[in-house]
LUMKE-746965 format. One record per residue (C-alpha): residue in three letters; z, y, x. Coordinates in steps of 0.05 Angstrom, whole numbers, plus 5000, padded with zeros to 4 digits. Layout:
% residues N
   res     pz     py     px
   ALA      Z      Y      X
...
% end
This chain:
% residues 235
   res     pz     py     px
   MET   4704   5526   8706
   SER   4707   5466   8759
   ALA   4663   5467   8837
   ARG   4598   5431   8843
   GLU   4549   5414   8888
   TYR   4491   5469   8895
   PRO   4436   5450   8881
   LYS   4435   5376   8859
   VAL   4380   5328   8835
   TRP   4407   5306   8771
   ARG   4360   5257   8738
   ARG   4303   5223   8762
   PHE   4253   5197   8709
   GLU   4182   5163   8697
   ARG   4127   5169   8654
   THR   4048   5136   8657
   ALA   4004   5181   8640
   GLU   3936   5174   8602
   ASP   3898   5151   8657
   GLY   3953   5092   8681
   ARG   3981   5131   8729
   THR   4054   5133   8742
   LEU   4083   5202   8743
   ARG   4153   5214   8775
   PHE   4188   5268   8757
   GLU   4259   5298   8787
   ILE   4300   5354   8745
   GLU   4350   5393   8793
   ASP   4389   5457   8798
   VAL   4339   5520   8810
   PRO   4349   5524   8884
   GLU   4356   5599   8908
   ALA   4282   5597   8944
   LEU   4256   5586   8879
   TRP   4284   5632   8835
   SER   4227   5680   8833
   THR   4183   5630   8822
   VAL   4218   5603   8761
   VAL   4219   5671   8736
   GLU   4146   5679   8742
   PHE   4140   5612   8708
   MET   4171   5632   8642
   LEU   4131   5697   8640
   GLY   4071   5652   8636
   ASN   4061   5612   8579
   TYR   4130   5621   8546
   ILE   4120   5691   8525
   ARG   4059   5675   8498
   GLU   4071   5624   8457
   ASP   4139   5622   8435
   VAL   4161   5646   8361
   TRP   4212   5701   8395
   TRP   4169   5741   8447
   ILE   4103   5734   8403
   ALA   4146   5775   8344
   ALA   4169   5820   8392
   GLY   4106   5828   8424
   THR   4130   5826   8497
   ALA   4073   5795   8529
   GLN   4028   5859   8507
   ASP   4071   5906   8542
   LEU   4069   5903   8623
   GLU   4137   5946   8618
   ALA   4174   5895   8570
   VAL   4144   5835   8615
   GLN   4179   5873   8671
   GLU   4245   5885   8626
   TYR   4248   5811   8612
   ARG   4231   5796   8687
   VAL   4307   5837   8706
   LEU   4331   5792   8654
   LEU   4311   5728   8678
   THR   4324   5744   8750
   SER   4393   5753   8720
   ILE   4404   5691   8686
   VAL   4380   5646   8743
   LYS   4421   5682   8786
   GLN   4481   5647   8750
   LYS   4456   5586   8787
   MET   4460   5547   8728
   SER   4386   5537   8703
   LEU   4344   5475   8710
   ALA   4275   5457   8736
   CYS   4238   5392   8734
   PHE   4186   5379   8785
   LEU   4137   5324   8784
   THR   4138   5300   8854
   GLU   4087   5256   8901
   GLU   4092   5184   8917
   ASP   4096   5193   8992
   GLY   4153   5256   8985
   SER   4097   5304   9009
   GLY   4111   5360   8953
   GLN   4133   5381   8880
   THR   4107   5411   8823
   LEU   4144   5456   8781
   VAL   4129   5426   8707
   GLY   4182   5449   8672
   VAL   4246   5496   8666
   ASN   4308   5503   8627
   MET   4343   5574   8631
   CYS   4417   5574   8625
   LEU   4478   5614   8631
   PRO   4550   5620   8600
   GLN   4563   5649   8530
   GLU   4620   5689   8514
   LYS   4635   5707   8443
   GLY   4613   5779   8432
   ARG   4591   5785   8509
   PHE   4520   5771   8542
   VAL   4489   5773   8608
   GLU   4497   5840   8657
   HIS   4430   5868   8653
   THR   4395   5937   8646
   PRO   4384   5957   8565
   PRO   4320   5954   8540
   LYS   4275   6010   8533
   THR   4209   5989   8511
   LYS   4196   5972   8435
   ALA   4190   5904   8448
   GLY   4250   5902   8490
   LEU   4297   5925   8442
   LEU   4267   5887   8381
   SER   4276   5833   8424
   LEU   4358   5857   8433
   ARG   4358   5865   8354
   MET   4338   5796   8343
   PHE   4392   5765   8391
   ALA   4447   5813   8367
   GLU   4434   5785   8298
   ALA   4418   5720   8317
   MET   4485   5721   8365
   LYS   4530   5742   8289
   LEU   4529   5672   8273
   THR   4591   5635   8303
   ALA   4568   5565   8289
   ILE   4573   5541   8359
   TYR   4647   5576   8372
   ASP   4681   5551   8308
   LYS   4647   5470   8312
   TYR   4681   5465   8388
   SER   4743   5509   8377
   SER   4711   5547   8441
   ASN   4699   5623   8458
   GLU   4650   5599   8513
   TYR   4591   5547   8521
   LEU   4531   5539   8565
   MET   4464   5565   8531
   GLY   4399   5558   8536
   ALA   4358   5615   8550
   GLY   4291   5600   8548
   LEU   4257   5531   8552
   SER   4184   5511   8566
   VAL   4140   5460   8597
   THR   4077   5472   8629
   PRO   4014   5446   8576
   GLU   3982   5396   8626
   TYR   4049   5353   8618
   ARG   4070   5365   8549
   GLY   4081   5301   8502
   LEU   4128   5262   8562
   GLY   4187   5282   8535
   ILE   4204   5336   8598
   ALA   4240   5379   8542
   VAL   4288   5330   8524
   GLU   4294   5297   8591
   LEU   4316   5374   8610
   LEU   4366   5385   8546
   LYS   4404   5312   8564
   THR   4413   5342   8643
   ARG   4434   5412   8614
   MET   4486   5368   8580
   GLU   4507   5332   8643
   LEU   4508   5395   8672
   SER   4556   5430   8618
   LYS   4600   5371   8634
   SER   4599   5387   8697
   LEU   4622   5460   8694
   GLY   4680   5445   8646
   PHE   4642   5475   8582
   LYS   4668   5428   8518
   ALA   4590   5446   8491
   THR   4512   5467   8500
   GLY   4474   5494   8449
   GLY   4428   5552   8434
   ILE   4378   5583   8391
   PHE   4319   5538   8383
   THR   4261   5580   8359
   SER   4197   5534   8348
   ALA   4185   5476   8315
   PRO   4173   5431   8380
   ALA   4234   5456   8411
   GLN   4275   5440   8351
   LYS   4246   5368   8353
   SER   4263   5365   8426
   ALA   4331   5381   8407
   ASP   4337   5325   8354
   LYS   4311   5281   8404
   ALA   4362   5298   8456
   GLY   4420   5280   8414
   TYR   4434   5360   8392
   GLU   4458   5381   8319
   CYS   4438   5433   8280
   LEU   4492   5470   8266
   HIS   4462   5536   8229
   GLU   4384   5533   8201
   ILE   4363   5604   8180
   PRO   4292   5609   8149
   TYR   4245   5669   8179
   LYS   4230   5702   8125
   LYS   4303   5715   8117
   PHE   4318   5729   8194
   GLY   4268   5777   8201
   LYS   4295   5813   8138
   GLN   4355   5820   8165
   CYS   4337   5845   8227
   ASN   4274   5885   8213
   VAL   4231   5837   8248
   THR   4162   5803   8225
   PHE   4161   5731   8244
   ASN   4082   5696   8238
   THR   4096   5631   8252
   ASP   4083   5559   8226
   THR   4160   5544   8241
   GLU   4196   5551   8184
   SER   4264   5568   8208
   LEU   4308   5596   8268
   LYS   4360   5537   8280
   ILE   4421   5538   8323
   TYR   4427   5473   8357
   ALA   4497   5450   8400
   VAL   4527   5390   8428
   SER   4596   5372   8451
   THR   4597   5355   8530
   MET   4666   5342   8535
% end
């Protein structure tokens, strides 16, 4: 993988708020000073709302939350995750409003981490192992590795402004700069899947949650019909 500037501001964009104000956003690499802040951000709404973590029961188990905290910390230290900030017009500060955790995914290998011991952690690992049996991304791009998304969340106050779409588009740029042929991953919820569609990602595989649940012996109570694997070429 090629060297790159880090941290870097990748994208700036504006949106109009309901009250007519112009909101200015920046998407940049997560700087080392904010690693822990971003991890705690992902331990907020994300694990209480996402299909995957609801099924595992992570948010209800403090030990499982700590296991996930350790895993997220391992991921953010890869220096490949992105953060979206609301910027003050006068340049006086930033507010974190969105995060896309990312890491290199090699066929048959995952980021180094302490194996989980909690029920929720083991359930999540079982689901991931089952999903990783799908080789659609490797097959599509004839590659043994790609830049994988490991969680995307936008704070509730700023949803509906296309921030997730912008994060996904930026991830394509990041992937290209690192020399990956593609970026993609597991998209668990209907909103995430819609964002992937809008960002130009391609659905390479779809499996109904009822079927996927039987395969990994996990019950999914969700209105989202299917788990989907999305990816896009970045070469």
